[in-house]
C-alpha positions as CSV (number, residue, x, y, z in Angstrom):
1,M,-23.0,-30.9,-80.7
2,E,-23.2,-27.5,-82.5
3,K,-25.9,-26.9,-85.0
4,A,-24.5,-26.5,-88.7
5,L,-26.7,-24.2,-90.9
6,T,-27.0,-24.6,-94.8
7,A,-26.7,-21.6,-96.8
8,K,-30.3,-21.6,-96.9
9,E,-30.7,-21.7,-93.4
10,A,-28.3,-18.9,-92.9
11,A,-30.5,-16.7,-95.4
12,E,-33.6,-17.2,-93.8
13,K,-31.9,-16.4,-90.3
14,L,-30.3,-13.3,-91.8
15,R,-33.5,-12.5,-93.8
16,C,-31.3,-12.0,-97.1
17,S,-31.2,-14.1,-100.4
18,Y,-29.5,-17.7,-100.6
19,W,-27.4,-16.1,-103.4
20,R,-26.0,-13.3,-101.1
21,I,-25.0,-15.9,-98.4
22,I,-23.1,-17.5,-101.1
23,Q,-21.2,-14.4,-102.3
24,M,-20.3,-13.7,-98.9
25,V,-18.9,-17.2,-98.0
26,H,-16.8,-16.9,-101.5
27,R,-15.3,-13.5,-100.4
28,G,-14.5,-14.8,-96.9
29,E,-17.0,-12.3,-95.1
30,I,-18.9,-15.1,-93.3
31,P,-17.1,-18.1,-91.6
32,S,-18.2,-21.2,-93.0
33,Y,-16.7,-24.7,-94.1
34,R,-17.4,-27.2,-96.8
35,V,-18.7,-31.0,-96.6
36,G,-18.2,-32.2,-100.1
37,K,-19.8,-29.7,-102.4
38,Y,-22.2,-28.3,-99.6
39,I,-21.6,-25.2,-97.6
40,R,-22.0,-25.3,-93.8
41,I,-22.0,-22.4,-91.3
42,R,-21.7,-23.0,-87.7
43,E,-24.9,-21.3,-86.0
44,E,-22.6,-20.2,-83.1
45,A,-20.0,-18.7,-85.7
46,L,-23.1,-16.8,-87.6
47,D,-24.3,-15.3,-84.3
48,E,-20.6,-14.2,-83.3
49,W,-20.5,-12.6,-87.0
50,I,-24.1,-10.7,-86.3
51,R,-22.8,-9.4,-83.1
52,A,-19.3,-8.1,-84.7
53,Q,-21.5,-6.5,-87.5
54,E,-23.8,-5.0,-84.8
55,L,-21.0,-3.7,-82.9
56,F,-19.2,-2.4,-86.3
57,Y,-22.2,-0.7,-87.3
58,Y,-22.9,1.3,-83.9
59,N,-19.0,2.0,-83.1
60,P,-16.4,1.1,-85.7
61,K,-13.7,2.3,-83.7
62,L,-14.1,-0.6,-81.2
63,L,-13.3,-3.2,-83.9
64,P,-9.7,-4.1,-85.0
65,N,-8.4,-3.4,-88.5
66,N,-9.9,-6.2,-90.6
67,K,-8.5,-7.0,-94.2
68,G,-6.7,-3.7,-94.5
69,I,-10.1,-1.6,-94.2
70,T,-9.4,1.6,-92.1
71,R,-12.4,3.4,-90.4
72,K,-11.9,6.6,-88.9
């Protein structure tokens, strides 16, 4: 079974604040789901998101255009 992280655990993994994670979830930047009022983030999905961020940072031309953002 996949591990589901809380927003706090995701923040610890990314070494950022809990509130930054909450903001990113609400903007749809990090894939997540809710269990009642609690936010959960699949650990595998967070790892994939991290890899995508690394790829985008090092070579933005390799990623498809996301949400109308164009990088040249």
